MARTI-192045 format. One record per atom (N, C-alpha, C): residue in one letter; x, y, z. Coordinates in steps of 0.2 Angstrom, whole numbers, padded with zeros to 4 digits, always signed. Atoms other than C-alpha are relative to their C-alpha. Example, Ala and Ser with C-alpha at 12.3 -4.5 7.8 and 13.67 -1.06 7.14 Angstrom:
! residues 2
a+0004-0006+0000a+0062-0022+0039a+0004+0006+0000s-0004-0006-0001s+0068-0005+0036s-0004+0005+0003
! end
This chain:
! residues 123
m+0004+0005+0003m-0040+0128+0072m+0000-0006+0005r+0001+0005-0004r-0047+0113+0082r+0003-0007-0003y-0002+0007+0003y-0039+0095+0080y-0001-0005+0006a+0001+0006-0005a-0042+0078+0088a+0006-0004-0002l-0006+0005+0000l-0027+0067+0092l-0002-0007+0003i+0002+0006-0002i-0031+0049+0094i+0007-0004+0002i-0006+0003-0002i-0017+0040+0104i-0002-0008-0001a+0002+0007+0002a-0017+0022+0097a+0006-0004+0000g-0007+0004-0002g+0000+0015+0104g-0002-0006+0004g+0000+0006-0005g+0003+0000+0115g-0001-0007-0004a+0000+0006+0003a+0005-0018+0111a-0006-0004+0002g+0005+0004-0002g-0009-0025+0121g+0002-0006+0003t-0003+0007-0002t+0001-0038+0129t-0004-0004+0005r+0005+0004-0005r-0012-0042+0142r-0005-0004-0004l+0005+0004+0004l-0023-0048+0128l+0003-0005-0005w-0003+0005+0004w-0010-0059+0120w-0003-0007+0002p-0002+0000+0007p-0012-0071+0111p-0005+0003-0005m+0005-0003+0004m-0027-0062+0104m+0003+0006-0004s-0004-0006+0003s-0017-0046+0102s+0007-0003-0002t-0006+0002+0003t-0001-0048+0092t+0004+0006-0001r-0004-0005+0003r+0014-0038+0087r-0002+0003-0006q+0002-0003+0006q+0007-0036+0070q-0007+0003+0001v+0007-0003+0000v-0011-0033+0075v-0001+0001+0008p+0001-0002-0007p-0012-0024+0092p-0007+0001+0002k+0006+0000-0003k-0027-0023+0103k-0005+0005-0003q+0005-0005+0003q-0034-0007+0095q-0002-0001-0007l+0002+0001+0007l-0035-0015+0078l-0004-0007+0000i+0004+0007-0001i-0044-0032+0084i-0007+0002-0001p+0007-0001+0001p-0062-0032+0077p-0004-0003+0006f+0004+0002-0005f-0070-0034+0094f-0007+0001+0000i+0007-0002-0001i-0086-0026+0093i-0004+0001-0007e+0004+0000+0006e-0098-0030+0078e+0005+0001-0006g-0004-0001+0005g-0083-0032+0067g+0004+0006-0001r-0004-0007+0000r-0075-0015+0071r+0005+0000+0005s-0006+0000-0005s-0059-0012+0080s-0002+0006+0005l+0001-0006-0005l-0058+0000+0095l+0003+0006-0004l-0002-0006+0003l-0048+0012+0084l-0005+0003-0005q+0005-0002+0004q-0062+0012+0071q-0006+0003+0004i+0005-0002-0005i-0074+0015+0085i+0001+0007+0002a-0002-0007-0002a-0064+0030+0091a+0000+0005-0005m+0001-0004+0005m-0063+0037+0074m-0007+0002-0002d+0007-0001+0002d-0082+0035+0071d-0003+0005+0005r+0003-0003-0005r-0085+0043+0088r+0001+0008-0001l-0002-0007+0001l-0077+0060+0082l-0004+0002-0007e+0003-0002+0007e-0087+0060+0065e-0005+0005+0002g+0005-0006-0001g-0097+0076+0064g+0002+0005+0005l-0003-0005-0004l-0087+0085+0077l+0005+0004-0003l-0006-0003+0004l-0072+0089+0066l+0000-0003-0007p-0001+0003+0006p-0069+0087+0048p+0006-0005+0000k-0004+0006-0001k-0059+0071+0045k+0008+0002-0001e-0006-0003+0001e-0044+0082+0039e+0003+0003+0007q-0003-0003-0006q-0042+0088+0057q+0000-0006+0006i+0000+0006-0004i-0042+0070+0065i+0007-0004-0001y-0007+0003+0001y-0024+0063+0068y+0000-0006+0004v-0001+0006-0004v-0019+0046+0074v+0008+0000+0002c-0007+0001-0002c-0002+0044+0084c+0001-0007+0002a-0001+0007-0002a+0004+0026+0085a+0007-0002-0002g-0007+0002+0001g+0020+0016+0083g+0001+0000-0008q-0002+0000+0007q+0029+0017+0066q-0001-0007-0003a+0001+0008+0001a+0028-0003+0066a-0007-0001-0003h+0007+0001+0002h+0009-0001+0064h-0003+0004-0005k+0002-0005+0005k+0008+0012+0051k-0004-0003-0005q+0003+0002+0006q+0004+0002+0036q-0007-0004+0002v+0006+0004-0002v-0009-0010+0045v-0006+0005+0002m+0005-0005-0002m-0018+0006+0052m-0003+0003-0006l+0003-0003+0006l-0019+0014+0035l-0004-0004-0004e+0004+0005+0004e-0025-0001+0027e-0007-0001+0003r+0006+0001-0003r-0039-0004+0040r-0004+0006+0002l+0004-0006-0001l-0044+0014+0042l+0000+0004-0007p+0000-0003+0007p-0048+0020+0024p-0001+0007+0001g+0001-0007-0001g-0053+0037+0031g+0006+0004+0003l-0006-0003-0003l-0036+0040+0038l+0006+0000-0006s-0005-0001+0005s-0023+0047+0026s+0007+0000+0003e-0007+0001-0003e-0004+0045+0028e+0002+0006+0003d-0002-0007-0002d-0002+0064+0031d-0003+0001+0007r+0003-0001-0006r-0013+0062+0047r+0002-0006+0005f-0003+0005-0004f-0003+0047+0054f+0006+0003+0003i-0006-0002-0003i+0010+0053+0067i+0003-0006+0003a-0003+0006-0002a+0022+0039+0069a+0005+0001+0005e-0005+0000-0005e+0031+0036+0085e+0006-0005-0002p-0006+0004+0002p+0049+0030+0081p+0000-0006+0005m+0000+0005-0004m+0047+0019+0097m-0005+0002+0006g+0005-0001-0005g+0034+0017+0111g+0003+0002+0006r-0002-0003-0006r+0037+0028+0126r-0006+0002+0004d+0006-0001-0004d+0020+0028+0134d-0004+0006-0002t+0005-0005+0002t+0005+0040+0133t+0003+0007+0000l-0003-0007-0001l+0014+0056+0139l+0004+0002-0006n-0004-0001+0006n+0027+0055+0125n-0004+0000-0006a+0004+0000+0006a+0014+0051+0112a-0004+0007-0001v+0003-0006+0000v+0004+0066+0117v+0004+0006-0002g-0005-0005+0001g+0019+0077+0117g+0002+0000-0007l-0002+0000+0007l+0025+0071+0100l-0006+0002-0005g+0006-0002+0004g+0007+0073+0092g-0001+0007+0001s+0001-0007-0001s+0005+0090+0100s+0005+0004-0004a-0005-0004+0004a+0022+0096+0093a-0001+0000-0007v+0001+0000+0007v+0018+0090+0076v-0006+0004-0002l+0006-0004+0001l+0001+0098+0076l+0002+0008+0001q-0002-0007-0001q+0009+0114+0083q+0004+0003-0006q-0004-0002+0006q+0021+0114+0068q-0004+0002-0006k+0005-0001+0005k+0007+0113+0056k-0004+0006+0001d+0005-0006-0002d-0004+0126+0065d+0002+0002+0006p-0002-0003-0006p+0004+0137+0078p-0006+0002+0005d+0005-0001-0004d-0013+0141+0084d-0005-0006+0002a+0004+0006-0001a-0019+0123+0086a-0002-0001+0007t+0002+0002-0007t-0030+0118+0100t-0001-0008-0001v-0001+0007+0001v-0028+0099+0102v-0004-0003+0006a+0003+0004-0005a-0040+0087+0111a+0003-0007-0001v-0003+0007+0000v-0033+0070+0115v-0005-0005+0002f+0005+0005-0001f-0043+0054+0114f+0005-0007+0000t-0003+0006+0001t-0038+0036+0116t-0004-0005-0004a+0003+0005+0005a-0041+0021+0104a-0002-0006+0004d+0002+0007-0004d-0044+0008+0118d-0005+0001+0005h+0006-0001-0005h-0059+0015+0127h-0007+0000-0004l+0006-0001+0002l-0077+0013+0124l-0004+0006+0004i+0003-0006-0003i-0087+0029+0127i-0007+0000-0003e+0007+0000+0002e-0106+0028+0126e-0004+0003+0006p+0002-0001+0007p-0118+0035+0123p+0004+0005-0004v-0004-0004+0005v-0109+0043+0108v-0003+0007+0000a+0003-0006+0001a-0122+0057+0107a+0001+0004+0006a-0002-0004-0006a-0119+0062+0125a+0007+0002+0000f-0007-0002+0001f-0100+0062+0122f+0001+0006-0005q-0001-0005+0005q-0102+0072+0107q-0003+0007+0002q+0003-0006-0003q-0113+0085+0116q+0005+0003+0004
! end
């Protein structure tokens, strides 16, 4: 089965004080009241069922991400015990998905990029 893994870690220290430890850059409502993580989730809408879209981020941000992303269920949040950069997040997320589905095909996306036009991306 196909899965999307959105990497949503990082503290966004270059954006401080706008970005904080409690609300990192991927959760700030930058664009028309929507956060970069919301935009990343929306970009995948229609490509995969929501049950196949996972988010990997720090354990410290789990609750705020679940609150701000009503379409994300707790079982699709992969919590990093500590931030160790992108490669480790991809490895952890892929390992978790492989345990759930040994035949998983995983596409990795980031929560801090804008990709437009969305239709061209989806195609």
